TIPAFI-899444 format. One record per residue (C-alpha): residue number from 0; residue in three letters; x, y, z. Coordinates in pm, whole numbers, padded with zeros to 5 digits. Example, Ala and Ser with C-alpha at 12.3 -4.5 7.8 and 13.67 -1.06 7.14 Angstrom:
# residues 2
resi|resn|x|y|z
0|ALA|01230|-00450|00780
1|SER|01367|-00106|00714
END
This chain:
# residues 418
resi|resn|x|y|z
0|MET|-02351|05021|-02569
1|ASP|-02304|04753|-02836
2|ASP|-01974|04728|-03024
3|VAL|-01959|04849|-03384
4|LEU|-01784|04594|-03604
5|ILE|-01641|04599|-03954
6|THR|-01761|04280|-04119
7|GLY|-01687|04354|-04485
8|LEU|-01420|04539|-04682
9|GLY|-01404|04626|-05051
10|ILE|-01133|04827|-05220
11|VAL|-01062|04969|-05566
12|SER|-00723|05135|-05565
13|PRO|-00407|05205|-05762
14|MET|-00249|04918|-05565
15|GLY|-00503|04675|-05700
16|ILE|-00869|04582|-05705
17|GLY|-00986|04368|-05415
18|SER|-00822|04281|-05084
19|GLU|-00595|04008|-05217
20|ALA|-00449|04228|-05491
21|VAL|-00384|04511|-05245
22|ARG|-00231|04272|-04992
23|ALA|00002|04141|-05261
24|SER|00114|04497|-05342
25|LEU|00177|04563|-04975
26|ASN|00384|04247|-04936
27|SER|00594|04327|-05243
28|GLY|00623|04701|-05176
29|GLN|00462|04778|-05510
30|SER|00365|05141|-05570
31|GLY|00049|05230|-05760
32|VAL|00187|05561|-05889
33|THR|00258|05557|-06262
34|ALA|00320|05797|-06550
35|ILE|00007|05934|-06721
36|ASP|00067|05953|-07095
37|ASP|-00196|06217|-07171
38|TYR|-00053|06451|-06908
39|GLU|00299|06402|-07042
40|LYS|00181|06488|-07392
41|ALA|00006|06798|-07259
42|GLY|00322|06914|-07082
43|TRP|00163|06904|-06737
44|VAL|00409|06982|-06456
45|ALA|00334|06656|-06271
46|PRO|00250|06393|-06536
47|TYR|00196|06101|-06299
48|GLY|-00052|05981|-06041
49|GLY|-00214|05691|-05863
50|GLN|-00439|05552|-06135
51|VAL|-00676|05258|-06095
52|LEU|-00577|05033|-06383
53|ASP|-00763|04739|-06538
54|PHE|-01092|04832|-06371
55|ASP|-01397|04689|-06549
56|ALA|-01714|04819|-06388
57|LYS|-01924|04568|-06583
58|GLN|-01800|04298|-06347
59|TYR|-01971|04468|-06055
60|VAL|-02249|04706|-06159
61|LYS|-02599|04559|-06155
62|PRO|-02807|04637|-06350
63|ARG|-02556|04735|-06615
64|LYS|-02784|05002|-06761
65|SER|-02712|05201|-06444
66|MET|-02363|05269|-06579
67|LYS|-02515|05532|-06810
68|VAL|-02559|05756|-06508
69|MET|-02240|05660|-06323
70|ALA|-01920|05858|-06337
71|ARG|-01601|05658|-06285
72|GLU|-01600|05743|-05914
73|ILE|-01954|05610|-05871
74|GLN|-01857|05289|-06048
75|MET|-01554|05242|-05820
76|ALA|-01761|05298|-05505
77|PHE|-02030|05061|-05629
78|ALA|-01771|04792|-05700
79|ALA|-01611|04835|-05357
80|ALA|-01953|04804|-05195
81|GLU|-02019|04480|-05384
82|MET|-01693|04334|-05253
83|ALA|-01766|04447|-04898
84|ALA|-02118|04304|-04910
85|GLU|-01989|03972|-05041
86|GLN|-01730|03940|-04765
87|ALA|-01983|04035|-04498
88|GLY|-02241|03793|-04635
89|VAL|-02492|04070|-04689
90|ALA|-02772|03932|-04901
91|GLU|-03143|03985|-04946
92|GLY|-03324|03871|-04633
93|SER|-03016|03882|-04410
94|PHE|-03108|04222|-04260
95|ASP|-03403|04456|-04211
96|PRO|-03388|04708|-04500
97|GLU|-03534|04984|-04283
98|ARG|-03247|04938|-04036
99|ALA|-02969|04957|-04294
100|GLY|-02820|05272|-04443
101|VAL|-02531|05432|-04629
102|VAL|-02296|05716|-04529
103|LEU|-02016|05791|-04773
104|GLY|-01744|06047|-04821
105|ALA|-01726|06182|-05175
106|GLY|-01572|06476|-05354
107|ALA|-01644|06678|-05664
108|MET|-01668|06470|-05980
109|TYR|-01539|06628|-06301
110|CYS|-01666|06514|-06637
111|ASP|-01436|06416|-06921
112|LEU|-01351|06712|-07140
113|ASP|-01482|06538|-07451
114|GLU|-01832|06554|-07299
115|LEU|-01811|06933|-07313
116|VAL|-01693|06971|-07671
117|GLY|-02041|06997|-07825
118|ALA|-02160|07247|-07567
119|TYR|-01857|07471|-07609
120|ARG|-01883|07455|-07987
121|VAL|-02246|07576|-07971
122|SER|-02142|07852|-07730
123|SER|-01861|07986|-07945
124|THR|-01862|08268|-08195
125|GLU|-01559|08286|-08422
126|GLY|-01358|08084|-08172
127|GLN|-01456|08297|-07870
128|PHE|-01679|08171|-07591
129|ASP|-02013|08353|-07581
130|PHE|-02195|08334|-07246
131|ALA|-02518|08447|-07412
132|LYS|-02532|08115|-07596
133|TRP|-02463|07892|-07296
134|GLY|-02833|07826|-07232
135|ASP|-02868|07668|-07575
136|ALA|-02557|07460|-07514
137|PHE|-02734|07243|-07256
138|ARG|-02921|07075|-07540
139|GLU|-02591|06909|-07629
140|PHE|-02576|06719|-07300
141|PHE|-02715|06375|-07226
142|PRO|-03051|06445|-07050
143|LEU|-02939|06273|-06727
144|TRP|-02585|06411|-06750
145|MET|-02592|06583|-06412
146|LEU|-02684|06260|-06230
147|LYS|-02346|06118|-06333
148|TYR|-02154|06376|-06134
149|LEU|-02346|06459|-05815
150|PRO|-02140|06368|-05504
151|ASN|-02439|06206|-05333
152|MET|-02494|05956|-05615
153|PRO|-02248|05686|-05498
154|ALA|-02445|05652|-05175
155|CYS|-02774|05657|-05366
156|HIS|-02673|05380|-05606
157|ILE|-02536|05162|-05326
158|GLY|-02849|05215|-05117
159|ILE|-03075|05121|-05407
160|ARG|-02866|04815|-05495
161|HIS|-02878|04675|-05141
162|ASP|-03225|04804|-05050
163|ALA|-03082|05006|-04762
164|GLN|-03383|05218|-04664
165|GLY|-03243|05363|-04342
166|PRO|-03023|05669|-04276
167|THR|-02837|05781|-04588
168|ASN|-02596|06072|-04617
169|THR|-02296|06201|-04809
170|ILE|-02014|06402|-04656
171|SER|-01810|06623|-04886
172|ASN|-01543|06779|-04668
173|GLY|-01222|06725|-04855
174|ASP|-00961|06486|-04721
175|VAL|-01149|06407|-04398
176|SER|-01473|06306|-04572
177|SER|-01449|05928|-04551
178|LEU|-01332|05922|-04188
179|GLN|-01617|06155|-04097
180|ALA|-01852|05923|-04286
181|LEU|-01719|05625|-04090
182|SER|-01770|05819|-03768
183|GLU|-02128|05912|-03855
184|ALA|-02214|05557|-03966
185|ALA|-02077|05416|-03639
186|HIS|-02276|05672|-03438
187|VAL|-02594|05584|-03629
188|ILE|-02552|05224|-03511
189|ARG|-02463|05327|-03156
190|ARG|-02771|05551|-03142
191|GLY|-02983|05248|-03226
192|GLN|-03104|05392|-03558
193|ALA|-02959|05111|-03769
194|ASP|-02813|04762|-03740
195|LEU|-02602|04771|-04055
196|MET|-02436|05053|-04249
197|PHE|-02231|05082|-04566
198|THR|-01962|05344|-04523
199|GLY|-01630|05459|-04664
200|GLY|-01539|05695|-04941
201|VAL|-01450|05754|-05303
202|SER|-01280|06029|-05497
203|SER|-01042|06114|-05777
204|ARG|-00792|06397|-05778
205|LEU|-00674|06319|-06130
206|ALA|-00922|06519|-06339
207|ILE|-00720|06766|-06545
208|THR|-00973|07044|-06480
209|ASP|-00926|06996|-06104
210|LEU|-00547|06989|-06136
211|ILE|-00538|07304|-06348
212|TRP|-00776|07483|-06109
213|HIS|-00528|07419|-05828
214|ARG|-00246|07526|-06063
215|GLY|-00025|07239|-05951
216|ALA|00004|07373|-05595
217|ARG|00227|07158|-05372
218|LEU|00256|06882|-05630
219|ALA|00576|06678|-05636
220|GLN|00798|06761|-05930
221|GLY|01127|06629|-06053
222|ASP|01290|06364|-06267
223|ALA|01255|06072|-06027
224|PRO|01060|05764|-06142
225|PRO|00687|05808|-06071
226|GLU|00677|05520|-05822
227|SER|00935|05688|-05598
228|ILE|00797|06042|-05597
229|SER|00552|06017|-05305
230|ARG|00780|06022|-04998
231|PRO|00595|06122|-04679
232|PHE|00818|06249|-04398
233|ASP|01133|06183|-04602
234|ALA|01407|06444|-04612
235|GLN|01403|06441|-04995
236|ARG|01028|06478|-05046
237|SER|00917|06746|-05292
238|GLY|00538|06746|-05273
239|MET|00228|06535|-05304
240|VAL|00101|06307|-05577
241|MET|-00266|06283|-05679
242|GLY|-00464|05963|-05718
243|GLU|-00805|05798|-05727
244|GLY|-00979|05514|-05547
245|ALA|-01254|05385|-05321
246|ALA|-01293|05172|-05012
247|LEU|-01621|05059|-04860
248|PHE|-01690|04889|-04528
249|VAL|-01990|04709|-04387
250|LEU|-02046|04815|-04025
251|GLU|-02274|04625|-03790
252|SER|-02361|04612|-03424
253|ARG|-02203|04309|-03263
254|LYS|-02544|04161|-03182
255|HIS|-02657|04193|-03543
256|ALA|-02333|04047|-03679
257|GLU|-02349|03751|-03442
258|ARG|-02714|03688|-03530
259|ARG|-02616|03672|-03899
260|GLY|-02306|03465|-03831
261|ALA|-02082|03732|-03981
262|VAL|-01708|03715|-03909
263|PRO|-01575|04047|-03773
264|LEU|-01265|04201|-03926
265|ALA|-01225|04485|-03678
266|ARG|-01398|04705|-03423
267|VAL|-01451|05081|-03453
268|VAL|-01359|05185|-03101
269|SER|-01370|05563|-03113
270|THR|-01361|05866|-03340
271|SER|-01293|06234|-03286
272|THR|-01335|06537|-03512
273|ARG|-01182|06873|-03433
274|TYR|-01152|07212|-03604
275|GLN|-00889|07482|-03577
276|LYS|-00916|07836|-03709
277|LEU|-00610|07890|-03924
278|ALA|-00416|08213|-03957
279|HIS|-00354|08128|-04321
280|GLN|-00539|07883|-04542
281|TYR|-00336|07571|-04618
282|ASP|-00152|07591|-04287
283|PRO|-00164|07240|-04134
284|PRO|-00404|07235|-03833
285|ASP|-00150|07123|-03572
286|GLN|-00373|07174|-03267
287|ALA|-00670|07003|-03430
288|ILE|-00456|06701|-03526
289|ALA|-00316|06659|-03176
290|THR|-00652|06716|-03007
291|ALA|-00839|06477|-03236
292|LEU|-00584|06200|-03180
293|GLY|-00566|06261|-02807
294|ILE|-00944|06258|-02759
295|ALA|-00985|05948|-02978
296|LEU|-00738|05766|-02751
297|GLU|-00915|05897|-02440
298|ARG|-01255|05783|-02568
299|ALA|-01107|05443|-02647
300|GLY|-00965|05417|-02296
301|MET|-00621|05348|-02443
302|ALA|-00270|05471|-02389
303|ALA|-00066|05564|-02693
304|ALA|00174|05276|-02622
305|GLU|-00108|05029|-02696
306|LEU|-00119|05132|-03064
307|SER|00048|04914|-03324
308|HIS|00095|05223|-03539
309|VAL|-00044|05558|-03645
310|ASN|-00154|05576|-04008
311|ALA|-00087|05943|-04072
312|HIS|-00223|06183|-04331
313|GLY|00131|06206|-04470
314|LEU|00084|06441|-04766
315|SER|00454|06434|-04855
316|THR|00473|06814|-04874
317|VAL|00755|07020|-04728
318|GLU|00503|07235|-04543
319|ASP|00261|06979|-04398
320|ASP|00467|06681|-04285
321|PRO|00673|06848|-04008
322|VAL|00362|07004|-03852
323|GLU|00167|06679|-03857
324|ALA|00465|06483|-03726
325|ALA|00511|06723|-03434
326|ALA|00140|06701|-03350
327|ILE|00151|06320|-03351
328|ALA|00469|06317|-03143
329|SER|00309|06540|-02881
330|VAL|00035|06280|-02826
331|LEU|00262|05975|-02841
332|ASP|00474|06147|-02574
333|GLY|00776|05922|-02616
334|ALA|00589|05596|-02673
335|ASP|00761|05375|-02929
336|VAL|00483|05372|-03186
337|PRO|00575|05364|-03556
338|VAL|00408|05604|-03796
339|THR|00322|05502|-04149
340|ALA|00177|05691|-04446
341|ALA|-00023|05498|-04706
342|LYS|-00013|05789|-04953
343|SER|00335|05666|-05037
344|TYR|00163|05386|-05233
345|PHE|-00093|05586|-05430
346|GLY|-00087|05957|-05347
347|ASN|-00365|06181|-05227
348|LEU|-00707|06039|-05314
349|GLY|-00899|06327|-05158
350|ALA|-01236|06240|-05007
351|GLY|-01178|05867|-05050
352|GLY|-00825|05870|-04911
353|GLY|-00903|05806|-04547
354|ALA|-01105|05494|-04624
355|VAL|-00845|05348|-04860
356|GLU|-00564|05425|-04616
357|LEU|-00759|05266|-04330
358|ALA|-00811|04956|-04545
359|VAL|-00434|04934|-04597
360|SER|-00378|04920|-04221
361|LEU|-00650|04657|-04175
362|LEU|-00509|04433|-04447
363|SER|-00158|04463|-04302
364|LEU|-00264|04394|-03944
365|ALA|-00450|04085|-04061
366|GLU|-00102|03947|-04131
367|GLY|00049|04085|-03811
368|GLN|00231|04365|-03990
369|VAL|00259|04742|-03968
370|PRO|00246|04866|-04329
371|ALA|00565|05022|-04459
372|THR|00602|05379|-04581
373|LEU|00735|05346|-04934
374|ASN|01032|05548|-05059
375|HIS|01139|05643|-04709
376|GLU|01516|05661|-04683
377|GLN|01588|05926|-04421
378|THR|01338|06096|-04192
379|ASP|01340|06473|-04218
380|PRO|01499|06600|-03893
381|SER|01203|06836|-03857
382|CYS|00966|06536|-03832
383|PRO|01004|06403|-03473
384|ILE|00848|06060|-03528
385|ARG|00970|05707|-03599
386|VAL|00861|05630|-03952
387|ALA|00797|05266|-04046
388|ALA|01027|05256|-04350
389|SER|00966|04883|-04387
390|ALA|00693|04647|-04272
391|GLU|00724|04566|-03903
392|PRO|00583|04264|-03719
393|THR|00345|04350|-03436
394|ASP|00116|04171|-03193
395|ARG|-00074|04488|-03107
396|ARG|-00417|04498|-03267
397|ALA|-00513|04866|-03232
398|PHE|-00414|05148|-03465
399|ALA|-00501|05513|-03518
400|LYS|-00597|05666|-03852
401|LEU|-00556|06040|-03905
402|ASN|-00664|06280|-04179
403|HIS|-00680|06658|-04196
404|THR|-00770|06936|-04438
405|PRO|-00607|07266|-04537
406|THR|-00912|07445|-04397
407|GLY|-00863|07336|-04035
408|GLN|-01047|07005|-03985
409|ALA|-00883|06694|-03839
410|VAL|-01030|06351|-03775
411|ALA|-00888|06057|-03584
412|THR|-01031|05711|-03534
413|ILE|-00911|05415|-03329
414|ILE|-00965|05073|-03485
415|VAL|-00895|04733|-03326
416|ALA|-00846|04437|-03558
417|GLU|-01044|04134|-03438
END
């Protein structure tokens, strides 16, 4: 069975836009979590997050008129795909369109509140919302409004842009979405259904409607500076931070990449997805985490000691981190493998988080480093792992990436940097 290679990487994140900007943030230990003025003014309990700053979609979106039907998340995914395609040397005529596809992870996309003002005004009677008038309110929307916010639209736009006529899919399964998308894209290539796939994920957890719906559950709170609030596995952590971002990869079979003269960045060695029925929703799926990681290593034919590091889910919540740490430790079984958590740089990005976090590991390993976990001062005694509190040199090229959901899913993948 032919190897599946990563030949292109594009990233739009709170740490920066593009690989070089993100690498610079990693080298300097720069957090992407900042205060959000509008949330402070509104009195929100957690007025900070991992925002993508200075992003100009016009630099990437072609044709520009497409932006009319692109929510911010779609624009970020599109931009990341452009960067990945450029690095991989993907251009018209360099691949068979019918043997190229797109599989992305994406979450719910919430429109800006100002887009709803007209509709709510039409639906109100003396200041009270009137459901009987809601049908008329739709006349206030832009005719193609819904196309801006459908989770499958990032994959659609990227497929159209690059004339990828092969297998196309979108996975919306919370925090494991982009790793499941990577897994499916790799399997499509291994099954011989495609030579080249765009994959990765995009999401934002910063929409105020989404935050209010969750009522601030498990969010970090306190008076600490925003950049120091996300503290996975640290004894002083208080909860998670929300963020936004996208990372896209070009996957190819080795034969196809060599035929094009593409330079491989890494190899997708194995993936594993597991589910655990939870006694209570939001309990971390300890068995699923351990089983997914263990099977991914088994499929890769590797021992835990061969890993340079484990890039953990690392939510930074009091409830989740000890359970995940214990599950990882049970698989490492005493092997001296550092654990890092990229959410310390930008928070929880939701469906796009796994892809962005994986990109962080790839960019660090390209320089022979295990990425640091920011803000880590003292490991919680209930977390039986060795946390990489600072960047560590390594000559090992393999790493494991983990993500899980509060509904029982866990995904692990083993990547080897080329």
